[in-house]
N, C-alpha and C positions, 0 to 999 in steps of 0.2 A: 505493499501499498504505500508508496511511495511517499511518507509523512502525512497524509491526509487523516483526520478525525474523523471516525467510521460515519457519527451522525451529522457530521455537516456535507452539503450539496457545495458544488461549484457554481458558480453563477454562470447564467447563461450572458452568451455576450452582445450588448444591448439591454439588458434589464436595467432597474431603476439601481436596484443597490451594485450592479457591475459600474454603472454609471457615475454613482456615488463613491466610490471607490478610484475609479480613474479621476474625478474631480480632485477626491482628497490628497492622490499623491501629485498632484500639481503644486509647485512653489505657491506662497501666497502672492508674488509677483506677478506671476504670471495669470494667478485667478483675478487679478485686480485688475491688470490690462486687459484681459477679455470682459471683465463685466464692464468696465468703462467702454470700451469698443462697440459693445452691444448698445447700452444708453447711447452712445453716441450717434450710432447708425439709426436706432427707433426715433431719436430727436430730428437728426436730418429727414427722415422720413415723414415724419409728422409735418416739420416746415415747409417739407416741397409739396406737402398734399394741400395744407391750409394757403399758401400763396403762390405756387407756381405751376400748379397741374392745367392752370387754364389762364385764358389772357382776365385782366380786371373789367373791361369791358370789351363786347361780343363786338363792336365796332372797330377796336384797336387792332385786328388780325391783317395780314400782308401776305400775299403770296408767296411761296417759299420759293419758287425761282425770281421774283424781285429781289428778295433779300439775297438771295446768291450773288445774283449781277452787282447787286450795291456791293458785297464784301469781299469778293473776288475781281472787282474794278481794278484797274491800275491807277495808282496815285496820282493826282492832277500835279503837275510841273508848275511851282510856284517858284517866283524869284524872290530872292529875298528882301527884305523890307530896306530900302534906301535910311541911310542913319541921318538922325537930327544933327544938324548943325551944332559942334559945339559952343559953349559958351567961350566968350573971349574973356578973360579978366586981366 
């Protein structure tokens, strides 16, 4: 019996007690970082859902082709502004 207790069952992979054992085996720093990242992902998803999933006003939509043309258009060549004359003292 390779060191197992006779009345003890092995935890099936994916069971709640095996997950608790895996979670408890991690360092507290790894647990803290994991929890913080999960909370951050949830907060970002809620913010996106609340503010960015649709335009604020339906009349503020633009055709994707027009937006693409504007963003990918070459920059207009502008000449540098003429320098103002310096004050003579």
